[in-house]
C-alpha positions in Angstrom: 137.7 184.3 52.2 134.5 183.4 50.3 135.9 180.0 49.1 136.8 179.0 52.7 133.3 179.8 53.8 131.7 177.8 51.0 133.9 174.8 51.8 133.1 175.0 55.5 129.4 175.2 54.7 129.5 172.1 52.6 131.7 170.2 55.1 129.0 170.9 57.8 126.4 169.4 55.5 128.5 166.4 54.6 126.9 164.1 57.1 123.4 162.4 57.0 122.8 163.0 60.7 123.4 166.7 60.4 121.1 166.9 57.4 118.4 165.1 59.3 118.9 167.5 62.3 118.5 170.5 60.0 115.3 169.0 58.5 113.8 168.5 62.0 114.9 172.0 63.0 113.2 173.4 59.9 109.9 172.5 61.6 110.8 174.6 64.7 113.0 174.7 67.8 113.9 171.4 69.5 116.1 170.5 72.4 119.0 168.0 72.3 117.1 165.2 74.0 114.2 165.4 71.5 116.6 165.4 68.6 118.4 162.4 70.0 115.1 160.5 70.3 113.9 161.4 66.9 117.1 160.4 65.2 117.7 157.3 67.4 121.2 158.5 68.5 122.7 159.5 71.8 122.6 163.0 73.2 126.4 163.1 73.0 126.1 162.5 69.2 123.7 165.4 68.9 126.1 167.6 70.8 129.0 166.6 68.5 127.0 167.3 65.3 125.5 170.5 66.7 129.0 171.9 67.3 129.8 171.3 63.6 126.6 173.0 62.5 127.2 175.9 64.9 130.7 176.5 63.6 129.2 176.9 60.1 126.5 179.3 61.6 123.8 176.9 60.4 122.0 176.6 63.8 121.4 178.8 66.8 121.5 177.6 70.4 119.9 178.9 73.6 120.0 177.5 77.1 117.1 177.3 79.4 118.4 176.1 82.8 119.9 172.7 82.0 118.3 172.3 78.6 119.8 173.5 75.3 117.5 174.3 72.5 118.5 174.4 68.8 116.9 176.3 66.0 117.7 176.7 62.3 119.6 179.7 61.2 117.9 179.9 57.8 119.5 183.2 57.0 123.0 181.7 56.9 121.8 178.4 55.4 120.3 180.3 52.4 123.2 182.8 52.2 125.9 180.1 52.0 123.9 178.2 49.4 123.7 181.3 47.3 127.3 182.2 47.8 128.3 178.7 46.6 126.2 179.2 43.5 127.7 182.6 42.8 131.2 181.4 43.2 130.8 178.4 40.9 128.7 180.2 38.2 130.3 183.6 38.2 131.1 184.5 34.6 129.3 182.6 31.8 132.5 181.4 30.3 134.1 180.6 33.6 136.9 183.2 33.2 135.9 185.3 36.2 135.6 182.2 38.3 139.1 181.1 37.3 140.5 184.5 38.1 138.8 184.4 41.5 140.3 181.0 42.2 143.8 182.3 41.2 143.4 185.2 43.6 142.4 182.7 46.4 145.5 180.6 45.7 147.8 183.6 45.7 146.3 184.8 49.0 146.9 181.4 50.5 150.5 181.3 49.2 151.2 184.8 50.5 149.7 184.0 53.9 151.9 180.9 54.4 155.1 182.7 53.3 154.3 185.6 55.7 153.7 183.2 58.6 156.6 180.8 58.1 159.4 183.2 57.0 160.9 186.0 59.0 161.2 189.5 57.5 164.8 188.6 56.6 163.6 185.6 54.6 164.7 182.9 57.0 162.4 179.9 57.5 161.1 179.8 61.0 160.3 176.0 60.9 159.2 173.5 58.3 155.4 173.2 58.3 153.9 169.9 59.4 150.9 170.3 57.0 151.8 169.0 53.5 150.1 171.9 51.6 152.0 174.5 53.6 155.2 172.6 53.4 155.0 172.5 49.6 154.3 176.2 49.4 157.5 176.8 51.5 159.6 174.4 49.4 158.3 176.0 46.2 159.1 179.5 47.5 162.7 178.4 48.3 163.6 176.5 45.1 162.1 179.3 43.0 165.3 181.2 43.8 167.5 178.5 42.1 168.4 178.7 38.4 166.6 176.5 36.0 169.0 174.3 33.9 171.9 174.9 36.2 173.7 171.9 37.8 174.6 172.3 41.5 177.1 170.4 43.5 175.9 169.2 46.9 178.1 171.8 48.7 176.5 174.6 46.6 173.0 173.4 47.5 173.9 173.3 51.2 175.2 176.9 50.9 172.0 177.9 49.2 169.8 176.4 51.9 171.7 177.7 54.9 170.3 181.2 54.8 166.8 179.7 54.8 167.3 176.8 57.3 170.1 175.3 59.2 169.1 171.6 58.5 170.2 171.6 54.9 170.2 167.7 54.8 166.5 167.6 55.6 165.7 170.3 53.1 167.6 168.6 50.3 165.6 165.4 51.0 162.4 167.4 50.9 163.3 168.9 47.5 164.0 165.4 46.1 161.0 163.7 47.7 158.5 166.3 46.3 160.0 166.3 42.8 161.3 169.9 43.0 164.9 168.6 42.2 166.6 165.4 41.2 170.0 164.2 42.1 172.5 162.1 40.2 176.1 161.4 41.3 175.9 164.1 43.9 174.8 166.7 41.4 171.5 168.5 41.8 169.2 170.1 39.2 165.8 171.6 39.2 163.0 169.5 37.7 160.7 171.2 35.2 157.9 173.0 37.1 155.4 170.5 35.7 156.9 167.8 37.8 156.8 169.8 41.1 154.3 168.6 43.7 151.2 170.7 43.4 150.0 172.3 46.6 147.2 173.9 44.7 145.5 170.6 44.4 145.4 170.0 48.2 142.6 171.0 50.4 
């Protein structure tokens, strides 16, 4: 996805040492030892930062016997910068950019649901990552009726087809503001109160 590529590009640049490495490489190919001496860091530090830059396709590497040489991948450096500009500025009124963002969010949601639910709709396991967990919880509670009050036994029966640990799922619903409980009675909160996975990176 274009948005993911733009984010990866900016994460790769979000370090002063990596920026300085790119500045040095703009002047031509250099090996790791030379970069370490120029930047007053250890060769291991150069190796660490080079891996980050390589993942974002911002540098090239070549090995000559026991020496690794780095060079700037200016094609991807310029391409990612232009992609970021296009993504942010697409549409003078921002409408097209907003539509693109909505499409990205929908693709993320669909991907998580496809990965964590079986074809029969049963939850394989609760995601550890908060963003994915919120998507899963939102997907499940969206099948409850707004404004209806549920006894705890009813909520348990609702959860069972999705996940066997209904006690944990109930707590997750409450913890993340999807539902509230009073005197053993459960009810959906307004959607505005639900924890927003869309705001998480």
